[in-house]
PDB file as gemmi writes it, atoms N, CA and C in Angstrom:
CRYST1    1.000    1.000    1.000  90.00  90.00  90.00 P 1                      
ATOM      1  N   MET A   1      22.940   6.939 -15.339  1.00  0.00           N  
ATOM      2  CA  MET A   1      21.410   7.732 -14.576  1.00  0.00           C  
ATOM      3  C   MET A   1      21.937   8.564 -13.614  1.00  0.00           C  
ATOM      4  N   LYS A   2      21.394   9.579 -13.889  1.00  0.00           N  
ATOM      5  CA  LYS A   2      21.668  10.717 -12.733  1.00  0.00           C  
ATOM      6  C   LYS A   2      20.813  10.587 -11.386  1.00  0.00           C  
ATOM      7  N   SER A   3      21.388  10.990 -10.186  1.00  0.00           N  
ATOM      8  CA  SER A   3      20.796  10.520  -9.236  1.00  0.00           C  
ATOM      9  C   SER A   3      19.711  11.223  -9.053  1.00  0.00           C  
ATOM     10  N   ARG A   4      19.059  12.885  -9.457  1.00  0.00           N  
ATOM     11  CA  ARG A   4      18.251  13.325  -9.327  1.00  0.00           C  
ATOM     12  C   ARG A   4      16.841  12.713 -10.559  1.00  0.00           C  
ATOM     13  N   GLN A   5      17.694  12.107 -11.403  1.00  0.00           N  
ATOM     14  CA  GLN A   5      16.448  11.043 -12.208  1.00  0.00           C  
ATOM     15  C   GLN A   5      15.863  10.004 -11.405  1.00  0.00           C  
ATOM     16  N   LYS A   6      17.411   9.467 -10.945  1.00  0.00           N  
ATOM     17  CA  LYS A   6      16.333   8.440 -10.436  1.00  0.00           C  
ATOM     18  C   LYS A   6      15.593   8.529  -9.390  1.00  0.00           C  
ATOM     19  N   LYS A   7      15.691   9.647  -8.423  1.00  0.00           N  
ATOM     20  CA  LYS A   7      14.373   9.955  -7.592  1.00  0.00           C  
ATOM     21  C   LYS A   7      13.524  10.526  -8.032  1.00  0.00           C  
ATOM     22  N   LEU A   8      13.437  10.909  -9.133  1.00  0.00           N  
ATOM     23  CA  LEU A   8      12.177  11.812  -9.748  1.00  0.00           C  
ATOM     24  C   LEU A   8      11.546  10.519 -10.351  1.00  0.00           C  
ATOM     25  N   ILE A   9      12.452   9.421 -11.129  1.00  0.00           N  
ATOM     26  CA  ILE A   9      11.556   8.381 -11.376  1.00  0.00           C  
ATOM     27  C   ILE A   9      10.713   7.464 -10.252  1.00  0.00           C  
ATOM     28  N   ALA A  10      11.688   7.360  -9.195  1.00  0.00           N  
ATOM     29  CA  ALA A  10      11.325   6.859  -7.842  1.00  0.00           C  
ATOM     30  C   ALA A  10       9.748   7.522  -7.468  1.00  0.00           C  
ATOM     31  N   VAL A  11      10.049   8.513  -7.340  1.00  0.00           N  
ATOM     32  CA  VAL A  11       8.652   9.488  -7.020  1.00  0.00           C  
ATOM     33  C   VAL A  11       7.540   9.303  -7.488  1.00  0.00           C  
ATOM     34  N   LEU A  12       7.854   9.111  -9.145  1.00  0.00           N  
ATOM     35  CA  LEU A  12       6.379   9.279  -9.546  1.00  0.00           C  
ATOM     36  C   LEU A  12       5.925   7.243  -9.322  1.00  0.00           C  
ATOM     37  N   ALA A  13       6.850   6.804  -9.456  1.00  0.00           N  
ATOM     38  CA  ALA A  13       6.497   5.575  -9.149  1.00  0.00           C  
ATOM     39  C   ALA A  13       6.037   4.992  -7.908  1.00  0.00           C  
ATOM     40  N   ILE A  14       6.407   5.657  -6.857  1.00  0.00           N  
ATOM     41  CA  ILE A  14       6.178   4.973  -5.784  1.00  0.00           C  
ATOM     42  C   ILE A  14       5.036   5.635  -5.015  1.00  0.00           C  
ATOM     43  N   MET A  15       4.672   6.906  -5.376  1.00  0.00           N  
ATOM     44  CA  MET A  15       3.536   7.915  -5.245  1.00  0.00           C  
ATOM     45  C   MET A  15       1.745   7.233  -5.272  1.00  0.00           C  
ATOM     46  N   PRO A  16       1.987   6.603  -6.679  1.00  0.00           N  
ATOM     47  CA  PRO A  16       0.420   5.950  -7.330  1.00  0.00           C  
ATOM     48  C   PRO A  16       0.691   4.700  -6.683  1.00  0.00           C  
ATOM     49  N   ALA A  17       1.657   3.942  -6.080  1.00  0.00           N  
ATOM     50  CA  ALA A  17       1.648   2.418  -5.508  1.00  0.00           C  
ATOM     51  C   ALA A  17       1.490   2.595  -4.293  1.00  0.00           C  
ATOM     52  N   LEU A  18       1.787   3.610  -3.320  1.00  0.00           N  
ATOM     53  CA  LEU A  18       1.570   3.711  -2.244  1.00  0.00           C  
ATOM     54  C   LEU A  18      -0.093   4.176  -2.174  1.00  0.00           C  
ATOM     55  N   THR A  19      -0.389   4.865  -2.844  1.00  0.00           N  
ATOM     56  CA  THR A  19      -1.812   5.424  -3.026  1.00  0.00           C  
ATOM     57  C   THR A  19      -2.503   4.238  -2.789  1.00  0.00           C  
ATOM     58  N   LEU A  20      -2.611   3.498  -3.984  1.00  0.00           N  
ATOM     59  CA  LEU A  20      -3.278   2.255  -4.462  1.00  0.00           C  
ATOM     60  C   LEU A  20      -2.885   1.463  -3.078  1.00  0.00           C  
ATOM     61  N   TYR A  21      -1.954   1.021  -2.241  1.00  0.00           N  
ATOM     62  CA  TYR A  21      -1.734   0.088  -1.392  1.00  0.00           C  
ATOM     63  C   TYR A  21      -2.755   0.892   0.237  1.00  0.00           C  
ATOM     64  N   MET A  22      -2.903   2.305   0.162  1.00  0.00           N  
ATOM     65  CA  MET A  22      -3.453   2.419   1.046  1.00  0.00           C  
ATOM     66  C   MET A  22      -4.880   2.442   0.700  1.00  0.00           C  
ATOM     67  N   GLY A  23      -5.769   2.554  -0.351  1.00  0.00           N  
ATOM     68  CA  GLY A  23      -6.906   1.604  -0.753  1.00  0.00           C  
ATOM     69  C   GLY A  23      -7.506   0.949  -0.126  1.00  0.00           C  
ATOM     70  N   LEU A  24      -5.931  -0.226  -0.416  1.00  0.00           N  
ATOM     71  CA  LEU A  24      -6.668  -1.382  -0.354  1.00  0.00           C  
ATOM     72  C   LEU A  24      -6.190  -2.035   1.191  1.00  0.00           C  
ATOM     73  N   VAL A  25      -5.661  -1.128   2.116  1.00  0.00           N  
ATOM     74  CA  VAL A  25      -5.593  -1.200   3.261  1.00  0.00           C  
ATOM     75  C   VAL A  25      -6.660  -0.922   3.831  1.00  0.00           C  
ATOM     76  N   LEU A  26      -7.194   0.206   3.457  1.00  0.00           N  
ATOM     77  CA  LEU A  26      -8.766   0.809   3.843  1.00  0.00           C  
ATOM     78  C   LEU A  26      -9.851  -0.489   3.765  1.00  0.00           C  
ATOM     79  N   PHE A  27      -9.899  -0.913   2.188  1.00  0.00           N  
ATOM     80  CA  PHE A  27     -10.580  -1.679   1.781  1.00  0.00           C  
ATOM     81  C   PHE A  27     -10.480  -2.985   3.034  1.00  0.00           C  
ATOM     82  N   VAL A  28      -9.334  -3.788   2.965  1.00  0.00           N  
ATOM     83  CA  VAL A  28      -9.360  -4.771   4.166  1.00  0.00           C  
ATOM     84  C   VAL A  28      -9.598  -4.553   5.079  1.00  0.00           C  
ATOM     85  N   ALA A  29      -9.740  -3.311   5.538  1.00  0.00           N  
ATOM     86  CA  ALA A  29      -9.609  -2.772   7.078  1.00  0.00           C  
ATOM     87  C   ALA A  29     -11.471  -2.940   7.592  1.00  0.00           C  
ATOM     88  N   ASP A  30     -12.330  -2.541   6.557  1.00  0.00           N  
ATOM     89  CA  ASP A  30     -13.580  -3.031   6.735  1.00  0.00           C  
ATOM     90  C   ASP A  30     -13.746  -4.539   6.816  1.00  0.00           C  
ATOM     91  N   TRP A  31     -13.209  -5.639   6.522  1.00  0.00           N  
ATOM     92  CA  TRP A  31     -13.453  -6.682   6.934  1.00  0.00           C  
ATOM     93  C   TRP A  31     -12.849  -7.169   8.177  1.00  0.00           C  
ATOM     94  N   ILE A  32     -12.287  -6.298   8.840  1.00  0.00           N  
ATOM     95  CA  ILE A  32     -11.450  -6.850  10.108  1.00  0.00           C  
ATOM     96  C   ILE A  32     -12.363  -6.516  11.301  1.00  0.00           C  
ATOM     97  N   PRO A  33     -13.046  -7.591  12.358  1.00  0.00           N  
ATOM     98  CA  PRO A  33     -13.844  -7.681  13.691  1.00  0.00           C  
ATOM     99  C   PRO A  33     -13.438  -6.146  14.185  1.00  0.00           C  
ATOM    100  N   ASP A  34     -14.550  -5.999  14.759  1.00  0.00           N  
ATOM    101  CA  ASP A  34     -14.486  -4.375  15.206  1.00  0.00           C  
ATOM    102  C   ASP A  34     -13.878  -4.866  16.623  1.00  0.00           C  
ATOM    103  N   HIS A  35     -12.578  -4.573  16.989  1.00  0.00           N  
ATOM    104  CA  HIS A  35     -11.734  -4.953  18.510  1.00  0.00           C  
ATOM    105  C   HIS A  35     -10.639  -3.963  18.203  1.00  0.00           C  
ATOM    106  N   TRP A  36     -10.309  -3.244  19.136  1.00  0.00           N  
ATOM    107  CA  TRP A  36      -9.068  -2.236  19.194  1.00  0.00           C  
ATOM    108  C   TRP A  36      -7.639  -3.398  18.938  1.00  0.00           C  
ATOM    109  N   ALA A  37      -7.623  -4.460  19.674  1.00  0.00           N  
ATOM    110  CA  ALA A  37      -6.681  -5.315  19.260  1.00  0.00           C  
ATOM    111  C   ALA A  37      -6.190  -5.498  18.157  1.00  0.00           C  
ATOM    112  N   LEU A  38      -7.191  -6.165  17.753  1.00  0.00           N  
ATOM    113  CA  LEU A  38      -7.109  -6.380  15.995  1.00  0.00           C  
ATOM    114  C   LEU A  38      -6.768  -5.708  15.280  1.00  0.00           C  
ATOM    115  N   ASP A  39      -7.434  -4.141  15.697  1.00  0.00           N  
ATOM    116  CA  ASP A  39      -6.988  -2.624  14.632  1.00  0.00           C  
ATOM    117  C   ASP A  39      -5.648  -2.728  14.749  1.00  0.00           C  
ATOM    118  N   LEU A  40      -5.210  -2.369  16.029  1.00  0.00           N  
ATOM    119  CA  LEU A  40      -3.611  -2.158  16.274  1.00  0.00           C  
ATOM    120  C   LEU A  40      -2.863  -3.383  15.887  1.00  0.00           C  
ATOM    121  N   LEU A  41      -3.495  -4.635  15.648  1.00  0.00           N  
ATOM    122  CA  LEU A  41      -2.296  -5.678  15.019  1.00  0.00           C  
ATOM    123  C   LEU A  41      -2.084  -5.213  13.726  1.00  0.00           C  
ATOM    124  N   PHE A  42      -3.449  -4.929  12.733  1.00  0.00           N  
ATOM    125  CA  PHE A  42      -3.600  -4.842  11.496  1.00  0.00           C  
ATOM    126  C   PHE A  42      -2.927  -3.734  11.096  1.00  0.00           C  
ATOM    127  N   TYR A  43      -3.289  -2.620  11.731  1.00  0.00           N  
ATOM    128  CA  TYR A  43      -2.679  -1.555  11.249  1.00  0.00           C  
ATOM    129  C   TYR A  43      -0.901  -1.068  11.428  1.00  0.00           C  
ATOM    130  N   MET A  44      -0.525  -1.999  12.165  1.00  0.00           N  
ATOM    131  CA  MET A  44       1.182  -2.368  12.741  1.00  0.00           C  
ATOM    132  C   MET A  44       1.899  -3.074  11.990  1.00  0.00           C  
ATOM    133  N   VAL A  45       0.946  -4.084  11.162  1.00  0.00           N  
ATOM    134  CA  VAL A  45       1.064  -4.884  10.098  1.00  0.00           C  
ATOM    135  C   VAL A  45       1.433  -4.326   8.592  1.00  0.00           C  
ATOM    136  N   ALA A  46       0.314  -3.666   8.410  1.00  0.00           N  
ATOM    137  CA  ALA A  46      -0.078  -2.688   7.304  1.00  0.00           C  
ATOM    138  C   ALA A  46       0.975  -1.713   7.105  1.00  0.00           C  
ATOM    139  N   GLY A  47       0.868  -0.684   8.391  1.00  0.00           N  
ATOM    140  CA  GLY A  47       2.101   0.154   8.423  1.00  0.00           C  
ATOM    141  C   GLY A  47       3.397  -0.212   8.110  1.00  0.00           C  
ATOM    142  N   THR A  48       3.868  -1.174   8.274  1.00  0.00           N  
ATOM    143  CA  THR A  48       5.542  -2.153   8.251  1.00  0.00           C  
ATOM    144  C   THR A  48       5.170  -2.605   7.110  1.00  0.00           C  
ATOM    145  N   ILE A  49       4.348  -3.302   6.125  1.00  0.00           N  
ATOM    146  CA  ILE A  49       4.661  -4.063   5.501  1.00  0.00           C  
ATOM    147  C   ILE A  49       5.183  -3.431   4.218  1.00  0.00           C  
ATOM    148  N   TRP A  50       4.726  -2.343   3.607  1.00  0.00           N  
ATOM    149  CA  TRP A  50       4.424  -1.428   2.497  1.00  0.00           C  
ATOM    150  C   TRP A  50       6.407  -1.219   2.092  1.00  0.00           C  
ATOM    151  N   ALA A  51       6.933  -1.139   3.064  1.00  0.00           N  
ATOM    152  CA  ALA A  51       8.768  -0.891   3.209  1.00  0.00           C  
ATOM    153  C   ALA A  51       9.457  -1.820   2.178  1.00  0.00           C  
ATOM    154  N   PHE A  52       8.817  -2.845   2.391  1.00  0.00           N  
ATOM    155  CA  PHE A  52       9.809  -4.415   1.895  1.00  0.00           C  
ATOM    156  C   PHE A  52       9.717  -4.451   0.347  1.00  0.00           C  
ATOM    157  N   PRO A  53       8.938  -4.069  -0.108  1.00  0.00           N  
ATOM    158  CA  PRO A  53       8.262  -4.274  -1.845  1.00  0.00           C  
ATOM    159  C   PRO A  53       9.352  -2.876  -2.346  1.00  0.00           C  
ATOM    160  N   LEU A  54       9.607  -1.688  -1.574  1.00  0.00           N  
ATOM    161  CA  LEU A  54      10.293  -0.532  -1.779  1.00  0.00           C  
ATOM    162  C   LEU A  54      11.636  -0.786  -1.647  1.00  0.00           C  
ATOM    163  N   LYS A  55      12.210  -1.803  -0.694  1.00  0.00           N  
ATOM    164  CA  LYS A  55      13.633  -2.133  -0.489  1.00  0.00           C  
ATOM    165  C   LYS A  55      14.238  -1.958  -1.551  1.00  0.00           C  
ATOM    166  N   PRO A  56      14.438  -2.617  -2.781  1.00  0.00           N  
ATOM    167  CA  PRO A  56      14.897  -2.499  -3.951  1.00  0.00           C  
ATOM    168  C   PRO A  56      15.191  -1.178  -4.462  1.00  0.00           C  
ATOM    169  N   VAL A  57      13.761  -0.666  -4.833  1.00  0.00           N  
ATOM    170  CA  VAL A  57      13.994   0.652  -5.460  1.00  0.00           C  
ATOM    171  C   VAL A  57      14.743   1.603  -4.364  1.00  0.00           C  
ATOM    172  N   PHE A  58      14.563   1.850  -3.430  1.00  0.00           N  
ATOM    173  CA  PHE A  58      15.672   2.521  -2.528  1.00  0.00           C  
ATOM    174  C   PHE A  58      17.224   1.846  -2.875  1.00  0.00           C  
ATOM    175  N   ALA A  59      17.123   0.890  -2.904  1.00  0.00           N  
ATOM    176  CA  ALA A  59      18.836   0.577  -3.182  1.00  0.00           C  
ATOM    177  C   ALA A  59      19.016   0.823  -4.498  1.00  0.00           C  
ATOM    178  N   TRP A  60      18.008   0.950  -5.658  1.00  0.00           N  
ATOM    179  CA  TRP A  60      18.583   1.083  -6.900  1.00  0.00           C  
ATOM    180  C   TRP A  60      18.815   2.679  -6.875  1.00  0.00           C  
ATOM    181  N   ILE A  61      17.811   3.557  -6.208  1.00  0.00           N  
ATOM    182  CA  ILE A  61      18.107   5.055  -6.282  1.00  0.00           C  
ATOM    183  C   ILE A  61      19.773   5.695  -5.680  1.00  0.00           C  
ATOM    184  N   ASN A  62      20.025   4.550  -4.518  1.00  0.00           N  
ATOM    185  CA  ASN A  62      21.248   4.793  -3.885  1.00  0.00           C  
ATOM    186  C   ASN A  62      22.623   4.442  -4.625  1.00  0.00           C  
ATOM    187  N   HIS A  63      22.127   3.315  -5.375  1.00  0.00           N  
ATOM    188  CA  HIS A  63      23.484   2.630  -5.954  1.00  0.00           C  
ATOM    189  C   HIS A  63      23.889   3.717  -7.303  1.00  0.00           C  
ATOM    190  N   GLU A  64      25.279   3.804  -6.814  1.00  0.00           N  
ATOM    191  CA  GLU A  64      26.360   4.919  -7.751  1.00  0.00           C  
ATOM    192  C   GLU A  64      27.270   3.971  -8.553  1.00  0.00           C  
ATOM    193  N   PRO A  65      26.934   3.964 -10.135  1.00  0.00           N  
ATOM    194  CA  PRO A  65      27.225   3.127 -10.831  1.00  0.00           C  
ATOM    195  C   PRO A  65      29.193   3.182 -10.786  1.00  0.00           C  
ATOM    196  N   GLU A  66      29.778   1.829 -11.102  1.00  0.00           N  
ATOM    197  CA  GLU A  66      31.102   1.932 -10.881  1.00  0.00           C  
ATOM    198  C   GLU A  66      31.735   3.002 -12.384  1.00  0.00           C  
ATOM    199  N   GLY A  67      32.655   3.815 -12.002  1.00  0.00           N  
ATOM    200  CA  GLY A  67      33.249   4.258 -13.323  1.00  0.00           C  
ATOM    201  C   GLY A  67      33.079   5.772 -13.457  1.00  0.00           C  
ATOM    202  N   ASP A  68      32.099   6.181 -12.972  1.00  0.00           N  
ATOM    203  CA  ASP A  68      31.533   7.511 -12.724  1.00  0.00           C  
ATOM    204  C   ASP A  68      32.188   8.398 -11.880  1.00  0.00           C  
TER     205      ASP A  68                                                      
END                                                                             
């Protein structure tokens, strides 16, 4: 599969997934007690954790098959 096709597939999958993730983060954020330090910690974790499930997707996009 060509690199451009992989990128298109990834974008079409990642954008809805991130939209759902943002909705989940906002839903959970309503349950966090109202304190600036807890908000800071929560949003730091939530803003970082989204990248870990996408790491295999990014590796797949950048992987060039042998023999091409």
